C-alpha positions in Angstrom: 60.6 -6.1 28.4 59.0 -8.1 31.3 57.2 -5.9 33.4 57.1 -6.1 37.0 54.7 -4.8 39.7 57.1 -2.7 41.1 57.7 -1.0 37.5 53.9 0.5 38.2 55.0 1.9 41.1 58.6 3.6 39.9 57.4 4.9 36.3 55.5 7.3 37.6 57.6 8.4 40.1 60.5 8.7 37.4 58.5 10.8 35.2 57.6 13.0 38.6 61.1 13.6 38.7 62.0 14.2 35.5 59.5 16.7 35.6 61.3 20.3 35.8 58.0 21.9 37.3 58.0 19.1 40.2 61.5 20.3 41.6 60.1 23.9 41.9 57.1 22.8 43.3 58.6 20.8 46.0 60.9 23.8 46.5 57.9 25.9 47.1 56.4 23.1 49.3 59.0 23.2 51.5 59.5 27.1 52.1 55.8 27.4 53.1 56.1 24.6 55.4 59.3 26.4 57.1 57.2 29.7 57.4 54.3 27.6 59.0 56.6 26.4 61.6 58.6 29.1 62.7 55.1 30.9 63.0 53.5 28.2 65.0 53.2 26.7 68.3 55.8 24.2 67.0 58.3 27.1 66.3 60.4 26.2 69.3 60.8 22.7 68.4 61.4 23.5 64.9 64.2 25.8 65.8 65.3 23.3 68.4 65.7 20.8 65.9 68.0 22.0 63.3 70.8 22.5 66.4 71.2 19.5 67.3 74.9 19.0 66.6 76.4 15.5 64.9 80.4 14.8 66.1 83.0 12.4 64.6 86.1 11.4 66.3 89.4 10.6 65.4 92.1 10.3 68.0 92.0 13.9 70.0 90.7 15.5 66.8 86.7 15.9 67.3 84.4 17.4 64.2 81.4 18.7 65.5 78.7 21.2 63.8 75.1 21.4 64.1 72.8 19.9 61.7 72.0 23.6 60.4 75.9 24.2 59.5 75.9 20.8 58.1 73.0 21.4 55.4 74.7 24.9 54.7 78.6 23.9 54.4 78.1 20.3 53.3 75.2 19.7 51.5 75.0 23.2 50.0 78.5 22.4 48.4 77.2 19.8 46.5 74.5 21.9 44.9 77.5 24.5 44.1 79.7 21.5 42.5 76.5 20.5 40.1 75.7 24.5 38.9 79.8 24.3 38.1 79.4 21.4 36.2 76.3 23.0 34.3 78.8 26.2 33.9 81.7 23.8 32.5 79.3 22.3 29.7 78.1 25.6 29.1 82.0 26.8 28.4 83.0 23.7 25.9 79.5 23.2 24.1 76.9 25.0 24.7 76.0 28.7 25.6 79.4 30.1 25.8 81.0 27.7 23.8 81.3 30.7 21.3 81.9 34.1 22.0 79.4 36.0 20.8 77.2 33.8 21.6 78.1 34.0 25.4 78.4 38.0 25.6 74.5 38.4 26.2 73.7 35.9 29.3 77.5 37.3 30.3 76.5 40.9 30.4 73.5 40.1 31.2 74.8 38.5 34.4 76.9 41.4 34.9 73.8 43.8 34.8 72.0 41.6 37.3 74.4 42.0 39.5 75.7 45.1 39.5 72.8 46.9 39.8 70.9 45.2 42.4 74.0 45.5 44.7 74.4 49.4 44.3 70.5 49.9 44.5 70.3 47.8 48.2 73.3 49.6 49.0 71.3 53.1 48.4 68.1 51.7 49.7 69.7 50.3 52.8 72.2 53.4 53.9 75.0 51.7 53.0 76.6 52.3 56.1 77.8 50.3 59.4 76.8 46.4 59.1 73.7 46.6 57.2 76.1 47.5 54.2 77.4 43.4 54.4 74.1 42.6 52.9 74.8 43.6 49.4 76.1 40.1 48.2 72.2 39.1 48.8 71.1 40.7 45.8 73.4 38.8 43.6 71.6 35.4 42.7 68.8 34.1 41.6 66.7 30.6 42.8 67.3 28.5 39.3 64.7 25.9 40.2 61.8 28.2 41.5 62.8 29.9 37.8 62.7 27.1 35.6 60.0 25.3 37.3 57.8 28.6 37.2 58.6 28.5 33.2 57.7 24.9 32.7 54.5 25.5 33.9 53.7 28.0 31.8 54.1 25.8 29.3 55.6 25.6 25.6 54.6 28.8 24.1 58.0 29.8 26.2 60.7 29.9 23.6 63.3 27.4 24.5 66.0 30.1 23.8 64.5 32.4 26.9 65.2 29.3 28.8 68.8 29.0 27.8 69.6 32.6 28.6 68.1 32.7 31.7 70.1 29.2 32.7 73.0 30.8 31.5 72.5 34.2 33.7 71.5 31.8 37.0 74.7 29.7 36.3 77.0 32.8 36.1 75.3 34.4 39.4 75.6 31.8 41.1 79.5 30.9 40.7 79.9 34.9 41.3 78.1 34.5 44.1 80.4 32.0 45.6 83.6 34.2 44.8 81.8 37.0 46.8 81.1 34.5 49.4 84.8 33.9 49.3 86.3 36.8 49.5 84.0 39.2 51.1 82.3 37.3 53.7 85.3 34.6 55.3 86.5 36.3 58.2 88.9 34.4 59.1 91.6 32.7 57.7 93.9 29.7 59.0 96.8 29.4 55.9 97.7 26.1 56.5 94.2 24.7 56.3 94.0 27.0 53.5 97.2 25.8 51.7 96.0 22.1 52.8 92.9 22.3 50.8 94.9 23.8 47.8 97.3 20.8 47.9 94.1 18.5 47.4 93.3 20.7 44.2 96.2 19.9 43.2 95.9 16.2 43.5 92.1 16.4 41.8 93.8 18.4 39.2 96.8 16.1 38.6 94.3 13.0 38.4 92.5 14.8 36.0 96.0 15.0 33.8 96.7 11.5 34.2 93.5 10.2 33.4 91.6 8.9 36.5 88.0 8.5 35.7 86.8 6.9 38.9 84.3 9.1 40.5 84.8 7.6 44.0 88.5 8.7 43.7 87.5 11.9 43.3 84.9 12.2 45.7 87.1 10.7 48.6 89.9 13.7 47.9 87.4 16.3 47.1 85.3 15.6 50.2 87.9 14.0 52.5 90.6 16.6 51.2 89.4 19.2 49.8 86.2 20.0 51.4 87.0 19.2 55.0 90.3 21.8 54.5 88.4 24.6 53.4 86.1 23.8 56.2 88.9 24.1 58.8 90.5 26.5 56.9 87.7 29.1 57.6 86.7 29.4 53.5 83.4 28.6 52.9 82.9 25.2 52.0 80.6 26.0 48.7 84.0 27.4 46.9 85.7 23.8 47.4 82.5 22.4 45.7 83.4 24.5 42.8 86.9 24.2 42.9 86.2 20.5 42.2 83.8 20.5 40.0 86.4 22.0 37.3 88.7 19.4 38.1 86.6 16.5 37.1 87.2 15.0 33.1 84.8 16.7 30.5 86.0 14.3 27.7 85.3 10.9 26.4 87.4 8.0 25.8 85.9 6.8 23.1 84.5 8.6 20.2 80.7 8.5 19.0 81.5 6.8 15.7 83.8 4.1 17.6 80.9 3.5 20.1 78.5 2.8 18.1 80.4 0.2 15.7 81.6 -1.8 18.8 78.2 -1.7 20.4 76.7 -3.1 16.9 79.6 -5.7 17.3 78.7 -6.4 20.7 75.2 -6.5 19.7 75.7 -9.1 17.4 77.9 -10.8 19.0 75.1 -11.5 21.4 72.2 -12.5 19.1 75.2 -15.4 18.4 74.6 -16.5 21.8 72.3 -19.1 22.9 69.7 -18.7 25.4 69.3 -20.8 28.6 66.1 -22.6 29.5 65.9 -20.8 32.8 66.0 -16.9 33.9 69.6 -16.9 34.3 71.7 -15.8 31.4 75.1 -17.1 30.2 78.4 -16.4 31.4 79.4 -15.4 27.9 76.2 -13.1 27.8 77.3 -11.7 31.3 80.7 -11.1 29.6 79.3 -9.2 26.1 77.0 -6.9 28.6 79.6 -6.3 30.7 82.0 -5.0 27.3 78.7 -2.8 26.7 78.6 -1.0 30.1 82.3 -0.2 29.5 81.8 0.8 26.6 79.1 3.2 27.5 81.2 4.3 30.1 84.4 5.1 27.9 81.4 7.4 25.3 80.2 9.8 27.7 82.2 12.5 29.9 82.7 11.6 34.1 81.5 15.6 34.6 77.9 15.0 32.4 77.5 11.4 34.4 77.9 13.2 38.0 75.3 15.9 36.6 72.9 13.4 35.6 73.3 11.3 38.7 73.4 14.7 41.4 70.7 16.8 39.9 67.7 14.8 41.0 69.2 14.6 44.7 70.1 18.3 44.4 66.1 19.4 43.1 64.3 17.0 45.2 66.7 16.7 48.4 69.8 19.7 49.2 67.5 22.7 48.1 64.3 21.3 49.5 66.3 20.7 52.6 68.0 23.8 52.5 64.6 26.1 52.3 63.0 23.8 55.2 65.6 24.7 57.5 66.7 28.2 56.4 63.4 29.6 55.1 61.3 29.9 58.6 60.7 33.1 58.7 59.1 34.8 62.1 56.8 37.5 60.7 56.5 40.2 62.5 52.7 41.4 63.8 53.5 45.1 62.8 54.3 44.3 59.5 54.5 47.8 57.5 56.8 48.7 60.6 59.5 45.5 59.7 59.2 46.1 56.0 60.9 49.8 56.9 63.7 48.3 58.0 66.8 49.6 55.8 68.4 46.0 55.2 64.6 44.8 54.4 63.9 47.5 52.2 67.2 47.4 50.3 67.1 43.5 49.9 63.1 43.9 48.7 64.7 47.2 46.1 67.7 45.2 44.7 65.7 41.9 43.6 62.2 43.6 42.4 63.7 46.8 40.8 67.6 46.1 40.3 67.4 42.5 38.8 65.0 43.6 36.2 66.5 46.9 35.2 70.2 45.4 35.4 69.5 42.3 32.9 67.1 43.8 30.7 69.2 47.4 30.2 72.2 45.2 30.1 71.2 43.0 27.6 69.2 46.4 25.3 72.5 47.5 25.2 74.8 44.8 23.9 72.0 44.5 21.2 71.8 47.7 20.0 75.5 48.0 20.2 75.7 44.8 18.0 77.8 42.7 20.9 75.3 40.2 21.1 72.1 38.9 19.7 68.5 37.9 21.1 67.9 33.8 20.7 65.3 32.5 18.1 61.8 33.6 18.7 62.8 36.0 21.7 61.5 38.9 21.6 61.7 41.9 23.8 58.7 41.1 25.9 60.4 38.1 26.5 63.2 39.7 28.0 61.5 41.8 30.2 59.0 39.2 31.8 62.3 36.7 32.4 64.5 40.0 34.0 61.6 40.3 36.4 61.3 36.9 37.6 64.7 36.7 38.0 64.2 38.9 41.0 63.2 35.5 42.7 66.5 35.1 45.0 65.0 32.9 47.5 67.2 29.9 48.1 70.4 32.0 47.2 69.8 35.4 48.4 68.7 33.1 52.2 72.2 31.1 51.6 74.1 34.5 51.3 72.0 36.1 54.1 73.2 33.5 56.7 76.9 35.1 55.9 76.1 38.3 55.9 75.0 39.4 59.2 76.2 38.2 63.0 72.9 40.0 64.2 70.0 37.8 63.8 67.5 40.5 64.0 69.8 42.4 60.3 69.3 37.9 58.9 65.6 38.0 60.0 64.9 41.4 58.2 67.1 40.3 55.0 65.0 37.2 54.9 61.6 39.3 55.2 62.9 41.6 52.0 63.7 37.7 50.3 60.4 36.4 50.7 58.4 39.5 49.6 60.7 40.1 47.1 60.5 36.5 45.4 56.4 36.4 45.8 56.2 39.7 43.9 59.0 38.5 41.3 57.4 34.9 40.5 54.0 36.6 40.2 54.9 39.6 38.4 57.0 37.7 35.8 54.1 34.8 35.5 51.6 37.6 34.9 53.9 39.5 32.0 54.4 35.9 30.4 50.9 35.3 30.4 50.1 38.4 28.9 52.4 38.0 26.2 50.7 34.6 25.4 47.5 36.3 24.8 49.0 38.7 22.4 
């Protein structure tokens, strides 16, 4: 293969993007930068930047949103779209394909949501607007935790990564359900009905065998997403629903694909090369057929997942962290930490997550309803349960929806920040101790 100068630049960049640990590193740097800017002389410029508005006008109708809401309503819908694609893949041929395999992460996820929510309500006093924050403790920051697990090396059993990913995906989808049912303040039934209509259009396209992703994108964004935004239901719900309408089957079997590719390769070998750097029309036609066969042999949902995942990991989540993690640290840290919302979030994530995930997993294994993965023992499960308290992006996202009061939002973010640091450090130390034993 001929190598060009640009290849020497793109090759290390490609390795950087494919390394799971780098996504967590980029996200961490974005969060640190946000906190630094929010507590520097640049804080007014930092907060003011996200208030800039963008508007689109069509006739008499004007769609206007500031940058912060475009990120939280628009880009995060793409994030949840990818999360739902991952969950769909797990149900069809992955961790959830068989009921016995699915039981343990499913039970762990339920425990990892119920216990933190109960601890939050108990610690925060469960009264007034503070009670609305119980949903903050549900989610886990998948990118951060996977990045930490990758940095810890190959001694981490692959099964523990699969277990965590399954639990985290269920948590994130459950968080969207909570947003839809508990954090929707007003509803426009006309726009919601229009959104359901567009959802039916997407489902019909799937049933009819439409595989053009541009067509799905046009209906999903221009129809479903916009209708949900105008209805009052959070736009991330549209992202999840759209994902389940994307085709998840191949148009050509693996055996047929390999036979056809061999035939096309033989056809290409029989063609004659031109003396120039160009290829013949016959060779172009064969290459086009190879591309078409390859498209038929892969599922549209998996292709979309692969295309969108780098954008989510290296653009959407870091941008979300940069826009939302700007917490102004109070001078009296001890007094601030005593705020019931801060304490509730901190205890819910640091204590509730490990108790819920580990406790429910232990119960299901002892009852014979589930089993640990290969090379996984209880120490690994305890460590990943602690690390799952790293809620960060998901927790911050829900905190923006849970409270109208700015002081409560800041208190929640402070608890999220402290809890995420403690969960990351404690989980890493536990895994490191296991590696030495």
